[in-house]
mmCIF file of the N, C-alpha and C atoms, coordinates in Angstrom:
data_MODEL
# 
_entry.id   MODEL 
# 
loop_
_atom_site.group_PDB 
_atom_site.id 
_atom_site.type_symbol 
_atom_site.label_atom_id 
_atom_site.label_alt_id 
_atom_site.label_comp_id 
_atom_site.label_asym_id 
_atom_site.label_entity_id 
_atom_site.label_seq_id 
_atom_site.pdbx_PDB_ins_code 
_atom_site.Cartn_x 
_atom_site.Cartn_y 
_atom_site.Cartn_z 
_atom_site.occupancy 
_atom_site.B_iso_or_equiv 
_atom_site.pdbx_formal_charge 
_atom_site.auth_seq_id 
_atom_site.auth_comp_id 
_atom_site.auth_asym_id 
_atom_site.auth_atom_id 
_atom_site.pdbx_PDB_model_num 
ATOM 1   N N  . MET A 1 1  ? 85.338 -22.305 62.231 1.00 0.00 ? 1  MET A N  1 
ATOM 2   C CA . MET A 1 1  ? 84.974 -21.187 62.858 1.00 0.00 ? 1  MET A CA 1 
ATOM 3   C C  . MET A 1 1  ? 86.379 -20.162 62.976 1.00 0.00 ? 1  MET A C  1 
ATOM 4   N N  . ASP A 1 2  ? 86.098 -19.240 62.802 1.00 0.00 ? 2  ASP A N  1 
ATOM 5   C CA . ASP A 1 2  ? 87.739 -18.335 62.980 1.00 0.00 ? 2  ASP A CA 1 
ATOM 6   C C  . ASP A 1 2  ? 87.885 -18.634 64.450 1.00 0.00 ? 2  ASP A C  1 
ATOM 7   N N  . ASP A 1 3  ? 89.668 -17.850 64.936 1.00 0.00 ? 3  ASP A N  1 
ATOM 8   C CA . ASP A 1 3  ? 90.318 -18.098 66.347 1.00 0.00 ? 3  ASP A CA 1 
ATOM 9   C C  . ASP A 1 3  ? 89.211 -16.777 66.701 1.00 0.00 ? 3  ASP A C  1 
ATOM 10  N N  . TYR A 1 4  ? 88.768 -15.749 66.121 1.00 0.00 ? 4  TYR A N  1 
ATOM 11  C CA . TYR A 1 4  ? 88.223 -14.988 66.988 1.00 0.00 ? 4  TYR A CA 1 
ATOM 12  C C  . TYR A 1 4  ? 86.563 -14.671 67.381 1.00 0.00 ? 4  TYR A C  1 
ATOM 13  N N  . ALA A 1 5  ? 86.249 -15.848 66.402 1.00 0.00 ? 5  ALA A N  1 
ATOM 14  C CA . ALA A 1 5  ? 84.496 -15.661 66.633 1.00 0.00 ? 5  ALA A CA 1 
ATOM 15  C C  . ALA A 1 5  ? 84.353 -15.778 67.886 1.00 0.00 ? 5  ALA A C  1 
ATOM 16  N N  . PHE A 1 6  ? 83.287 -15.318 69.042 1.00 0.00 ? 6  PHE A N  1 
ATOM 17  C CA . PHE A 1 6  ? 82.710 -16.106 69.555 1.00 0.00 ? 6  PHE A CA 1 
ATOM 18  C C  . PHE A 1 6  ? 83.411 -14.926 71.194 1.00 0.00 ? 6  PHE A C  1 
ATOM 19  N N  . LYS A 1 7  ? 84.861 -14.244 70.975 1.00 0.00 ? 7  LYS A N  1 
ATOM 20  C CA . LYS A 1 7  ? 85.420 -13.665 71.910 1.00 0.00 ? 7  LYS A CA 1 
ATOM 21  C C  . LYS A 1 7  ? 84.996 -12.059 72.119 1.00 0.00 ? 7  LYS A C  1 
ATOM 22  N N  . VAL A 1 8  ? 85.291 -11.698 73.524 1.00 0.00 ? 8  VAL A N  1 
ATOM 23  C CA . VAL A 1 8  ? 84.791 -10.377 73.585 1.00 0.00 ? 8  VAL A CA 1 
ATOM 24  C C  . VAL A 1 8  ? 86.262 -9.632  74.170 1.00 0.00 ? 8  VAL A C  1 
ATOM 25  N N  . LEU A 1 9  ? 86.591 -8.710  73.794 1.00 0.00 ? 9  LEU A N  1 
ATOM 26  C CA . LEU A 1 9  ? 87.846 -8.035  74.257 1.00 0.00 ? 9  LEU A CA 1 
ATOM 27  C C  . LEU A 1 9  ? 87.540 -6.826  75.105 1.00 0.00 ? 9  LEU A C  1 
ATOM 28  N N  . ASP A 1 10 ? 87.825 -7.193  76.170 1.00 0.00 ? 10 ASP A N  1 
ATOM 29  C CA . ASP A 1 10 ? 87.335 -5.766  77.311 1.00 0.00 ? 10 ASP A CA 1 
ATOM 30  C C  . ASP A 1 10 ? 88.632 -4.826  77.685 1.00 0.00 ? 10 ASP A C  1 
ATOM 31  N N  . VAL A 1 11 ? 88.205 -3.409  76.881 1.00 0.00 ? 11 VAL A N  1 
ATOM 32  C CA . VAL A 1 11 ? 89.579 -2.484  77.331 1.00 0.00 ? 11 VAL A CA 1 
ATOM 33  C C  . VAL A 1 11 ? 89.035 -1.435  78.837 1.00 0.00 ? 11 VAL A C  1 
ATOM 34  N N  . ASP A 1 12 ? 89.695 -1.456  79.363 1.00 0.00 ? 12 ASP A N  1 
ATOM 35  C CA . ASP A 1 12 ? 89.932 -0.728  80.684 1.00 0.00 ? 12 ASP A CA 1 
ATOM 36  C C  . ASP A 1 12 ? 90.522 0.152   80.161 1.00 0.00 ? 12 ASP A C  1 
ATOM 37  N N  . LEU A 1 13 ? 89.879 1.617   79.836 1.00 0.00 ? 13 LEU A N  1 
ATOM 38  C CA . LEU A 1 13 ? 90.226 2.769   78.851 1.00 0.00 ? 13 LEU A CA 1 
ATOM 39  C C  . LEU A 1 13 ? 91.208 3.686   80.306 1.00 0.00 ? 13 LEU A C  1 
ATOM 40  N N  . SER A 1 14 ? 90.971 3.452   81.473 1.00 0.00 ? 14 SER A N  1 
ATOM 41  C CA . SER A 1 14 ? 91.932 4.159   82.733 1.00 0.00 ? 14 SER A CA 1 
ATOM 42  C C  . SER A 1 14 ? 92.521 3.968   82.883 1.00 0.00 ? 14 SER A C  1 
ATOM 43  N N  . ASN A 1 15 ? 93.096 2.461   83.043 1.00 0.00 ? 15 ASN A N  1 
ATOM 44  C CA . ASN A 1 15 ? 94.323 1.962   83.112 1.00 0.00 ? 15 ASN A CA 1 
ATOM 45  C C  . ASN A 1 15 ? 95.194 1.013   81.731 1.00 0.00 ? 15 ASN A C  1 
ATOM 46  N N  . GLY A 1 16 ? 94.587 0.550   80.865 1.00 0.00 ? 16 GLY A N  1 
ATOM 47  C CA . GLY A 1 16 ? 94.966 0.055   79.839 1.00 0.00 ? 16 GLY A CA 1 
ATOM 48  C C  . GLY A 1 16 ? 94.717 -1.192  79.668 1.00 0.00 ? 16 GLY A C  1 
ATOM 49  N N  . GLU A 1 17 ? 94.396 -2.060  81.301 1.00 0.00 ? 17 GLU A N  1 
ATOM 50  C CA . GLU A 1 17 ? 94.244 -3.010  80.949 1.00 0.00 ? 17 GLU A CA 1 
ATOM 51  C C  . GLU A 1 17 ? 93.135 -3.879  79.886 1.00 0.00 ? 17 GLU A C  1 
ATOM 52  N N  . THR A 1 18 ? 93.552 -5.259  79.660 1.00 0.00 ? 18 THR A N  1 
ATOM 53  C CA . THR A 1 18 ? 92.642 -5.527  79.099 1.00 0.00 ? 18 THR A CA 1 
ATOM 54  C C  . THR A 1 18 ? 92.345 -7.193  79.398 1.00 0.00 ? 18 THR A C  1 
ATOM 55  N N  . LYS A 1 19 ? 90.863 -7.571  78.476 1.00 0.00 ? 19 LYS A N  1 
ATOM 56  C CA . LYS A 1 19 ? 90.492 -9.122  79.217 1.00 0.00 ? 19 LYS A CA 1 
ATOM 57  C C  . LYS A 1 19 ? 90.085 -9.716  78.085 1.00 0.00 ? 19 LYS A C  1 
ATOM 58  N N  . ILE A 1 20 ? 90.251 -11.066 77.550 1.00 0.00 ? 20 ILE A N  1 
ATOM 59  C CA . ILE A 1 20 ? 89.514 -11.448 76.532 1.00 0.00 ? 20 ILE A CA 1 
ATOM 60  C C  . ILE A 1 20 ? 88.796 -12.714 76.956 1.00 0.00 ? 20 ILE A C  1 
ATOM 61  N N  . SER A 1 21 ? 87.669 -12.565 76.622 1.00 0.00 ? 21 SER A N  1 
ATOM 62  C CA . SER A 1 21 ? 86.532 -13.805 77.485 1.00 0.00 ? 21 SER A CA 1 
ATOM 63  C C  . SER A 1 21 ? 85.603 -14.118 75.926 1.00 0.00 ? 21 SER A C  1 
ATOM 64  N N  . THR A 1 22 ? 85.241 -15.445 76.827 1.00 0.00 ? 22 THR A N  1 
ATOM 65  C CA . THR A 1 22 ? 84.282 -16.015 75.297 1.00 0.00 ? 22 THR A CA 1 
ATOM 66  C C  . THR A 1 22 ? 83.208 -16.408 75.743 1.00 0.00 ? 22 THR A C  1 
ATOM 67  N N  . ILE A 1 23 ? 82.253 -16.463 74.687 1.00 0.00 ? 23 ILE A N  1 
ATOM 68  C CA . ILE A 1 23 ? 81.139 -15.879 74.499 1.00 0.00 ? 23 ILE A CA 1 
ATOM 69  C C  . ILE A 1 23 ? 80.592 -17.504 73.900 1.00 0.00 ? 23 ILE A C  1 
ATOM 70  N N  . GLY A 1 24 ? 79.778 -18.449 74.861 1.00 0.00 ? 24 GLY A N  1 
ATOM 71  C CA . GLY A 1 24 ? 79.451 -19.617 74.258 1.00 0.00 ? 24 GLY A CA 1 
ATOM 72  C C  . GLY A 1 24 ? 78.681 -19.390 73.015 1.00 0.00 ? 24 GLY A C  1 
ATOM 73  N N  . PRO A 1 25 ? 78.827 -20.586 72.400 1.00 0.00 ? 25 PRO A N  1 
ATOM 74  C CA . PRO A 1 25 ? 77.573 -21.095 70.890 1.00 0.00 ? 25 PRO A CA 1 
ATOM 75  C C  . PRO A 1 25 ? 76.136 -20.580 71.220 1.00 0.00 ? 25 PRO A C  1 
ATOM 76  N N  . LYS A 1 26 ? 75.867 -21.206 72.011 1.00 0.00 ? 26 LYS A N  1 
ATOM 77  C CA . LYS A 1 26 ? 74.394 -21.467 72.612 1.00 0.00 ? 26 LYS A CA 1 
ATOM 78  C C  . LYS A 1 26 ? 74.137 -20.103 72.749 1.00 0.00 ? 26 LYS A C  1 
ATOM 79  N N  . THR A 1 27 ? 74.656 -19.398 73.471 1.00 0.00 ? 27 THR A N  1 
ATOM 80  C CA . THR A 1 27 ? 74.637 -17.438 73.577 1.00 0.00 ? 27 THR A CA 1 
ATOM 81  C C  . THR A 1 27 ? 74.577 -16.878 72.399 1.00 0.00 ? 27 THR A C  1 
ATOM 82  N N  . ILE A 1 28 ? 75.425 -16.862 71.590 1.00 0.00 ? 28 ILE A N  1 
ATOM 83  C CA . ILE A 1 28 ? 75.206 -16.280 70.170 1.00 0.00 ? 28 ILE A CA 1 
ATOM 84  C C  . ILE A 1 28 ? 74.087 -16.832 69.710 1.00 0.00 ? 28 ILE A C  1 
ATOM 85  N N  . GLN A 1 29 ? 73.599 -17.991 69.531 1.00 0.00 ? 29 GLN A N  1 
ATOM 86  C CA . GLN A 1 29 ? 72.361 -18.176 68.712 1.00 0.00 ? 29 GLN A CA 1 
ATOM 87  C C  . GLN A 1 29 ? 71.199 -17.494 69.155 1.00 0.00 ? 29 GLN A C  1 
ATOM 88  N N  . ARG A 1 30 ? 71.061 -17.576 70.478 1.00 0.00 ? 30 ARG A N  1 
ATOM 89  C CA . ARG A 1 30 ? 70.118 -17.437 71.086 1.00 0.00 ? 30 ARG A CA 1 
ATOM 90  C C  . ARG A 1 30 ? 70.101 -15.230 71.185 1.00 0.00 ? 30 ARG A C  1 
ATOM 91  N N  . PHE A 1 31 ? 70.869 -14.612 70.965 1.00 0.00 ? 31 PHE A N  1 
ATOM 92  C CA . PHE A 1 31 ? 71.093 -13.253 70.732 1.00 0.00 ? 31 PHE A CA 1 
ATOM 93  C C  . PHE A 1 31 ? 71.339 -12.980 68.940 1.00 0.00 ? 31 PHE A C  1 
ATOM 94  N N  . ILE A 1 32 ? 70.780 -13.456 68.483 1.00 0.00 ? 32 ILE A N  1 
ATOM 95  C CA . ILE A 1 32 ? 71.573 -13.210 66.897 1.00 0.00 ? 32 ILE A CA 1 
ATOM 96  C C  . ILE A 1 32 ? 71.175 -11.503 66.681 1.00 0.00 ? 32 ILE A C  1 
ATOM 97  N N  . GLY A 1 33 ? 72.603 -11.190 66.549 1.00 0.00 ? 33 GLY A N  1 
ATOM 98  C CA . GLY A 1 33 ? 72.653 -10.168 66.241 1.00 0.00 ? 33 GLY A CA 1 
ATOM 99  C C  . GLY A 1 33 ? 73.206 -9.096  67.336 1.00 0.00 ? 33 GLY A C  1 
ATOM 100 N N  . ALA A 1 34 ? 73.840 -7.798  66.784 1.00 0.00 ? 34 ALA A N  1 
ATOM 101 C CA . ALA A 1 34 ? 74.413 -7.272  67.829 1.00 0.00 ? 34 ALA A CA 1 
ATOM 102 C C  . ALA A 1 34 ? 73.744 -6.755  68.881 1.00 0.00 ? 34 ALA A C  1 
ATOM 103 N N  . THR A 1 35 ? 72.102 -6.432  68.395 1.00 0.00 ? 35 THR A N  1 
ATOM 104 C CA . THR A 1 35 ? 71.414 -5.430  69.563 1.00 0.00 ? 35 THR A CA 1 
ATOM 105 C C  . THR A 1 35 ? 71.548 -6.603  70.608 1.00 0.00 ? 35 THR A C  1 
ATOM 106 N N  . GLY A 1 36 ? 70.895 -7.425  70.391 1.00 0.00 ? 36 GLY A N  1 
ATOM 107 C CA . GLY A 1 36 ? 70.383 -8.773  71.085 1.00 0.00 ? 36 GLY A CA 1 
ATOM 108 C C  . GLY A 1 36 ? 71.794 -9.317  71.953 1.00 0.00 ? 36 GLY A C  1 
ATOM 109 N N  . LEU A 1 37 ? 72.908 -9.181  71.648 1.00 0.00 ? 37 LEU A N  1 
ATOM 110 C CA . LEU A 1 37 ? 74.244 -9.389  72.138 1.00 0.00 ? 37 LEU A CA 1 
ATOM 111 C C  . LEU A 1 37 ? 74.619 -8.462  73.549 1.00 0.00 ? 37 LEU A C  1 
ATOM 112 N N  . ALA A 1 38 ? 74.415 -7.190  72.791 1.00 0.00 ? 38 ALA A N  1 
ATOM 113 C CA . ALA A 1 38 ? 74.914 -6.438  73.200 1.00 0.00 ? 38 ALA A CA 1 
ATOM 114 C C  . ALA A 1 38 ? 73.905 -5.904  74.236 1.00 0.00 ? 38 ALA A C  1 
ATOM 115 N N  . ALA A 1 39 ? 72.586 -6.110  74.603 1.00 0.00 ? 39 ALA A N  1 
ATOM 116 C CA . ALA A 1 39 ? 71.878 -5.731  75.929 1.00 0.00 ? 39 ALA A CA 1 
ATOM 117 C C  . ALA A 1 39 ? 71.728 -7.016  76.694 1.00 0.00 ? 39 ALA A C  1 
ATOM 118 N N  . TRP A 1 40 ? 72.257 -7.872  76.184 1.00 0.00 ? 40 TRP A N  1 
ATOM 119 C CA . TRP A 1 40 ? 72.620 -9.431  77.384 1.00 0.00 ? 40 TRP A CA 1 
ATOM 120 C C  . TRP A 1 40 ? 73.838 -9.109  77.697 1.00 0.00 ? 40 TRP A C  1 
ATOM 121 N N  . LEU A 1 41 ? 74.769 -8.311  76.756 1.00 0.00 ? 41 LEU A N  1 
ATOM 122 C CA . LEU A 1 41 ? 76.469 -8.621  77.878 1.00 0.00 ? 41 LEU A CA 1 
ATOM 123 C C  . LEU A 1 41 ? 76.371 -7.207  78.597 1.00 0.00 ? 41 LEU A C  1 
ATOM 124 N N  . LEU A 1 42 ? 75.457 -5.881  78.363 1.00 0.00 ? 42 LEU A N  1 
ATOM 125 C CA . LEU A 1 42 ? 75.339 -5.091  79.455 1.00 0.00 ? 42 LEU A CA 1 
ATOM 126 C C  . LEU A 1 42 ? 74.627 -5.917  80.928 1.00 0.00 ? 42 LEU A C  1 
ATOM 127 N N  . TRP A 1 43 ? 73.628 -6.508  80.174 1.00 0.00 ? 43 TRP A N  1 
ATOM 128 C CA . TRP A 1 43 ? 72.377 -6.850  81.536 1.00 0.00 ? 43 TRP A CA 1 
ATOM 129 C C  . TRP A 1 43 ? 73.324 -8.002  82.661 1.00 0.00 ? 43 TRP A C  1 
ATOM 130 N N  . LYS A 1 44 ? 74.530 -8.638  81.755 1.00 0.00 ? 44 LYS A N  1 
ATOM 131 C CA . LYS A 1 44 ? 75.321 -9.855  82.448 1.00 0.00 ? 44 LYS A CA 1 
ATOM 132 C C  . LYS A 1 44 ? 76.262 -8.506  83.641 1.00 0.00 ? 44 LYS A C  1 
ATOM 133 N N  . GLU A 1 45 ? 76.732 -7.471  83.022 1.00 0.00 ? 45 GLU A N  1 
ATOM 134 C CA . GLU A 1 45 ? 77.533 -6.525  83.679 1.00 0.00 ? 45 GLU A CA 1 
ATOM 135 C C  . GLU A 1 45 ? 76.603 -5.870  85.156 1.00 0.00 ? 45 GLU A C  1 
ATOM 136 N N  . GLY A 1 46 ? 74.736 -5.811  84.714 1.00 0.00 ? 46 GLY A N  1 
ATOM 137 C CA . GLY A 1 46 ? 74.755 -5.352  86.305 1.00 0.00 ? 46 GLY A CA 1 
ATOM 138 C C  . GLY A 1 46 ? 74.160 -4.016  86.158 1.00 0.00 ? 46 GLY A C  1 
ATOM 139 N N  . GLN A 1 47 ? 74.686 -3.582  85.625 1.00 0.00 ? 47 GLN A N  1 
ATOM 140 C CA . GLN A 1 47 ? 74.978 -1.816  86.077 1.00 0.00 ? 47 GLN A CA 1 
ATOM 141 C C  . GLN A 1 47 ? 73.257 -1.187  85.108 1.00 0.00 ? 47 GLN A C  1 
ATOM 142 N N  . GLU A 1 48 ? 72.481 -0.905  86.679 1.00 0.00 ? 48 GLU A N  1 
ATOM 143 C CA . GLU A 1 48 ? 70.895 -0.820  85.808 1.00 0.00 ? 48 GLU A CA 1 
ATOM 144 C C  . GLU A 1 48 ? 71.057 0.643   85.731 1.00 0.00 ? 48 GLU A C  1 
ATOM 145 N N  . ASN A 1 49 ? 70.795 1.113   84.342 1.00 0.00 ? 49 ASN A N  1 
ATOM 146 C CA . ASN A 1 49 ? 70.064 2.758   84.324 1.00 0.00 ? 49 ASN A CA 1 
ATOM 147 C C  . ASN A 1 49 ? 71.438 3.859   84.561 1.00 0.00 ? 49 ASN A C  1 
ATOM 148 N N  . PRO A 1 50 ? 72.615 3.138   83.807 1.00 0.00 ? 50 PRO A N  1 
ATOM 149 C CA . PRO A 1 50 ? 73.873 4.030   83.917 1.00 0.00 ? 50 PRO A CA 1 
ATOM 150 C C  . PRO A 1 50 ? 73.649 5.434   82.909 1.00 0.00 ? 50 PRO A C  1 
ATOM 151 N N  . ASP A 1 51 ? 74.910 6.546   83.892 1.00 0.00 ? 51 ASP A N  1 
ATOM 152 C CA . ASP A 1 51 ? 74.468 7.358   82.738 1.00 0.00 ? 51 ASP A CA 1 
ATOM 153 C C  . ASP A 1 51 ? 75.186 7.103   81.700 1.00 0.00 ? 51 ASP A C  1 
ATOM 154 N N  . PRO A 1 52 ? 75.349 7.972   80.496 1.00 0.00 ? 52 PRO A N  1 
ATOM 155 C CA . PRO A 1 52 ? 76.025 7.556   79.407 1.00 0.00 ? 52 PRO A CA 1 
ATOM 156 C C  . PRO A 1 52 ? 77.784 8.031   79.654 1.00 0.00 ? 52 PRO A C  1 
ATOM 157 N N  . PHE A 1 53 ? 77.304 9.046   80.133 1.00 0.00 ? 53 PHE A N  1 
ATOM 158 C CA . PHE A 1 53 ? 78.509 10.385  80.559 1.00 0.00 ? 53 PHE A CA 1 
ATOM 159 C C  . PHE A 1 53 ? 79.290 9.863   82.071 1.00 0.00 ? 53 PHE A C  1 
ATOM 160 N N  . ASP A 1 54 ? 78.544 8.569   82.446 1.00 0.00 ? 54 ASP A N  1 
ATOM 161 C CA . ASP A 1 54 ? 80.275 8.051   83.847 1.00 0.00 ? 54 ASP A CA 1 
ATOM 162 C C  . ASP A 1 54 ? 80.841 7.745   82.963 1.00 0.00 ? 54 ASP A C  1 
ATOM 163 N N  . PRO A 1 55 ? 82.333 7.234   83.606 1.00 0.00 ? 55 PRO A N  1 
ATOM 164 C CA . PRO A 1 55 ? 82.972 7.144   83.215 1.00 0.00 ? 55 PRO A CA 1 
ATOM 165 C C  . PRO A 1 55 ? 83.418 5.492   83.428 1.00 0.00 ? 55 PRO A C  1 
ATOM 166 N N  . GLU A 1 56 ? 82.228 4.840   84.187 1.00 0.00 ? 56 GLU A N  1 
ATOM 167 C CA . GLU A 1 56 ? 82.218 3.552   84.307 1.00 0.00 ? 56 GLU A CA 1 
ATOM 168 C C  . GLU A 1 56 ? 81.327 3.096   83.632 1.00 0.00 ? 56 GLU A C  1 
ATOM 169 N N  . ALA A 1 57 ? 80.613 4.239   82.701 1.00 0.00 ? 57 ALA A N  1 
ATOM 170 C CA . ALA A 1 57 ? 79.727 3.450   81.469 1.00 0.00 ? 57 ALA A CA 1 
ATOM 171 C C  . ALA A 1 57 ? 80.725 2.671   80.158 1.00 0.00 ? 57 ALA A C  1 
ATOM 172 N N  . HIS A 1 58 ? 79.400 1.299   79.756 1.00 0.00 ? 58 HIS A N  1 
ATOM 173 C CA . HIS A 1 58 ? 80.023 0.686   79.467 1.00 0.00 ? 58 HIS A CA 1 
ATOM 174 C C  . HIS A 1 58 ? 80.111 0.760   77.702 1.00 0.00 ? 58 HIS A C  1 
ATOM 175 N N  . LEU A 1 59 ? 81.020 1.089   76.287 1.00 0.00 ? 59 LEU A N  1 
ATOM 176 C CA . LEU A 1 59 ? 80.952 1.411   75.159 1.00 0.00 ? 59 LEU A CA 1 
ATOM 177 C C  . LEU A 1 59 ? 81.084 0.191   74.473 1.00 0.00 ? 59 LEU A C  1 
ATOM 178 N N  . LEU A 1 60 ? 80.284 -0.414  74.016 1.00 0.00 ? 60 LEU A N  1 
ATOM 179 C CA . LEU A 1 60 ? 80.252 -1.655  72.680 1.00 0.00 ? 60 LEU A CA 1 
ATOM 180 C C  . LEU A 1 60 ? 80.229 -1.272  71.347 1.00 0.00 ? 60 LEU A C  1 
ATOM 181 N N  . PHE A 1 61 ? 81.120 -2.286  70.630 1.00 0.00 ? 61 PHE A N  1 
ATOM 182 C CA . PHE A 1 61 ? 81.374 -1.911  69.404 1.00 0.00 ? 61 PHE A CA 1 
ATOM 183 C C  . PHE A 1 61 ? 80.935 -3.348  69.016 1.00 0.00 ? 61 PHE A C  1 
ATOM 184 N N  . LEU A 1 62 ? 79.878 -3.831  68.112 1.00 0.00 ? 62 LEU A N  1 
ATOM 185 C CA . LEU A 1 62 ? 79.693 -5.192  67.634 1.00 0.00 ? 62 LEU A CA 1 
ATOM 186 C C  . LEU A 1 62 ? 78.968 -5.524  66.331 1.00 0.00 ? 62 LEU A C  1 
ATOM 187 N N  . THR A 1 63 ? 79.546 -6.270  65.808 1.00 0.00 ? 63 THR A N  1 
ATOM 188 C CA . THR A 1 63 ? 78.650 -7.188  64.729 1.00 0.00 ? 63 THR A CA 1 
ATOM 189 C C  . THR A 1 63 ? 77.884 -7.532  64.004 1.00 0.00 ? 63 THR A C  1 
ATOM 190 N N  . GLY A 1 64 ? 77.214 -7.692  63.295 1.00 0.00 ? 64 GLY A N  1 
ATOM 191 C CA . GLY A 1 64 ? 75.726 -8.136  63.056 1.00 0.00 ? 64 GLY A CA 1 
ATOM 192 C C  . GLY A 1 64 ? 76.104 -9.175  62.303 1.00 0.00 ? 64 GLY A C  1 
ATOM 193 N N  . PRO A 1 65 ? 74.909 -10.329 62.192 1.00 0.00 ? 65 PRO A N  1 
ATOM 194 C CA . PRO A 1 65 ? 75.397 -11.742 61.434 1.00 0.00 ? 65 PRO A CA 1 
ATOM 195 C C  . PRO A 1 65 ? 75.644 -11.363 59.895 1.00 0.00 ? 65 PRO A C  1 
ATOM 196 N N  . LEU A 1 66 ? 75.163 -10.385 59.433 1.00 0.00 ? 66 LEU A N  1 
ATOM 197 C CA . LEU A 1 66 ? 75.420 -10.103 57.963 1.00 0.00 ? 66 LEU A CA 1 
ATOM 198 C C  . LEU A 1 66 ? 76.521 -9.627  57.484 1.00 0.00 ? 66 LEU A C  1 
ATOM 199 N N  . THR A 1 67 ? 77.549 -9.061  58.730 1.00 0.00 ? 67 THR A N  1 
ATOM 200 C CA . THR A 1 67 ? 78.666 -7.779  58.787 1.00 0.00 ? 67 THR A CA 1 
ATOM 201 C C  . THR A 1 67 ? 79.256 -8.625  57.603 1.00 0.00 ? 67 THR A C  1 
ATOM 202 N N  . GLY A 1 68 ? 79.773 -7.959  56.541 1.00 0.00 ? 68 GLY A N  1 
ATOM 203 C CA . GLY A 1 68 ? 81.029 -8.634  55.907 1.00 0.00 ? 68 GLY A CA 1 
ATOM 204 C C  . GLY A 1 68 ? 80.568 -9.516  54.581 1.00 0.00 ? 68 GLY A C  1 
ATOM 205 N N  . THR A 1 69 ? 78.995 -9.448  54.874 1.00 0.00 ? 69 THR A N  1 
ATOM 206 C CA . THR A 1 69 ? 78.015 -10.510 53.106 1.00 0.00 ? 69 THR A CA 1 
ATOM 207 C C  . THR A 1 69 ? 77.934 -9.449  52.275 1.00 0.00 ? 69 THR A C  1 
ATOM 208 N N  . PRO A 1 70 ? 77.935 -9.781  51.227 1.00 0.00 ? 70 PRO A N  1 
ATOM 209 C CA . PRO A 1 70 ? 76.800 -9.146  50.279 1.00 0.00 ? 70 PRO A CA 1 
ATOM 210 C C  . PRO A 1 70 ? 75.972 -8.557  50.689 1.00 0.00 ? 70 PRO A C  1 
ATOM 211 N N  . VAL A 1 71 ? 74.723 -8.750  51.471 1.00 0.00 ? 71 VAL A N  1 
ATOM 212 C CA . VAL A 1 71 ? 73.586 -7.877  51.895 1.00 0.00 ? 71 VAL A CA 1 
ATOM 213 C C  . VAL A 1 71 ? 73.180 -6.869  51.971 1.00 0.00 ? 71 VAL A C  1 
ATOM 214 N N  . ASN A 1 72 ? 72.413 -6.361  51.522 1.00 0.00 ? 72 ASN A N  1 
ATOM 215 C CA . ASN A 1 72 ? 72.436 -4.990  51.740 1.00 0.00 ? 72 ASN A CA 1 
ATOM 216 C C  . ASN A 1 72 ? 71.414 -4.687  52.504 1.00 0.00 ? 72 ASN A C  1 
# 
């Protein structure tokens, strides 16, 4: 597996701090695809019904399991 697999880059845009964390392979298998994993990451942060325009709101960019393959 590539070195960047199972990694999450957390960037705080207000102060420029970054943090890299790892997601375990069992979690990746449990939430196949970007939608399920994004929901898990948001749930893990614990912010319920955040205002999308709040500066504290999260913005996630995730790729799905077929990204980079010839599947249409």
